C-alpha positions as a printed NumPy array, in Angstrom:
array([[  0.   ,   0.   ,   0.   ],
       [  1.171,   3.505,  -0.687],
       [  0.829,   6.534,   1.57 ],
       [ -1.498,   9.227,   0.156],
       [ -1.063,  11.71 ,   2.991],
       [ -2.673,  12.176,   6.38 ],
       [ -5.922,  13.228,   7.973],
       [ -6.337,  14.552,  11.504],
       [ -8.799,  14.041,  14.336],
       [ -9.166,  16.459,  17.245],
       [-10.879,  15.7  ,  20.522],
       [-12.196,  18.49 ,  22.733],
       [-14.217,  18.627,  25.932],
       [-17.674,  20.22 ,  26.246],
       [-16.01 ,  23.641,  26.708],
       [-14.045,  23.265,  23.466],
       [-10.708,  22.705,  25.223],
       [ -8.335,  20.07 ,  23.767],
       [ -8.147,  16.698,  25.511],
       [ -4.706,  15.058,  25.66 ],
       [ -4.079,  11.31 ,  25.765],
       [ -7.363,  10.112,  24.255],
       [ -7.003,   6.859,  22.295],
       [ -8.474,   6.896,  18.791],
       [ -8.866,   3.864,  16.516],
       [ -9.609,   3.931,  12.779],
       [-10.593,   0.83 ,  10.806],
       [ -9.382,   1.   ,   7.204],
       [-11.394,  -0.471,   4.326],
       [ -8.208,  -1.959,   2.856],
       [ -7.683,  -3.892,   6.085],
       [ -6.104,  -3.14 ,   9.377],
       [ -6.639,  -0.681,  12.146],
       [ -4.665,   2.461,  12.933],
       [ -4.491,   3.967,  16.396],
       [ -3.004,   7.042,  18.006],
       [ -3.353,   9.141,  21.154],
       [ -4.203,  12.828,  21.048],
       [ -1.382,  15.284,  21.741],
       [ -1.482,  18.285,  24.081],
       [ -3.566,  20.216,  21.507],
       [ -6.079,  17.348,  21.205],
       [ -4.876,  16.218,  17.75 ],
       [ -4.075,  12.743,  16.407],
       [ -2.753,  11.976,  12.91 ],
       [ -3.728,   9.062,  10.668],
       [ -2.222,   8.022,   7.347],
       [ -4.32 ,   7.6  ,   4.229],
       [ -3.37 ,   4.45 ,   2.331],
       [ -4.133,   3.402,  -1.219],
       [ -4.456,  -0.365,  -1.545],
       [ -5.339,  -2.462,  -4.544],
       [ -8.202,  -0.334,  -5.869],
       [ -8.735,   3.443,  -5.999],
       [-11.535,   3.264,  -3.436],
       [ -9.661,   1.093,  -0.927],
       [ -8.416,   3.989,   1.202],
       [-11.768,   4.502,   2.887],
       [-12.266,   4.613,   6.627],
       [-15.012,   2.262,   7.839],
       [-15.172,   3.12 ,  11.544],
       [-13.683,   5.411,  14.172],
       [-13.663,   4.772,  17.912],
       [-12.714,   7.285,  20.591],
       [-12.047,   5.896,  24.076],
       [-13.592,   2.582,  22.895],
       [-16.826,   4.328,  21.824],
       [-17.812,   4.101,  18.175],
       [-18.267,   7.632,  16.802],
       [-18.44 ,   6.899,  13.051],
       [-19.731,   3.686,  11.505],
       [-20.124,   4.599,   7.858],
       [-17.552,   4.658,   5.084],
       [-15.863,   7.931,   4.236],
       [-12.844,   8.848,   2.134],
       [-10.642,  11.528,   3.703],
       [ -8.371,  13.712,   1.6  ],
       [ -4.857,  14.717,   2.576],
       [ -5.051,  17.401,   5.245],
       [ -8.709,  16.827,   6.186],
       [ -9.51 ,  17.643,   9.828],
       [-12.306,  16.231,  11.963],
       [-13.314,  17.187,  15.488],
       [-15.239,  15.306,  18.169],
       [-16.487,  16.457,  21.553],
       [-16.263,  14.117,  24.521],
       [-19.407,  13.771,  26.565],
       [-19.364,  14.344,  30.316],
       [-19.16 ,  10.628,  31.058],
       [-16.073,   9.927,  28.871]])
């Protein structure tokens, strides 16, 4: 598989402040799972991979702190940024 760039996920609390150390998992359509922890600014970086077909770089699911937050296929572009807010009980 070749690397097509990166996309970024940010996690904030209910006040909009970044949350450090949150574990994020992404399930890739081409197979495998990527994981990272948020940095001090709440950001985590994930690579975009191109597999055997042009559409194989999709992301099937994202979990934050073991909670599924996305369960439908999407195809991030290099540099795309996504943000999620933790609920009070996370």
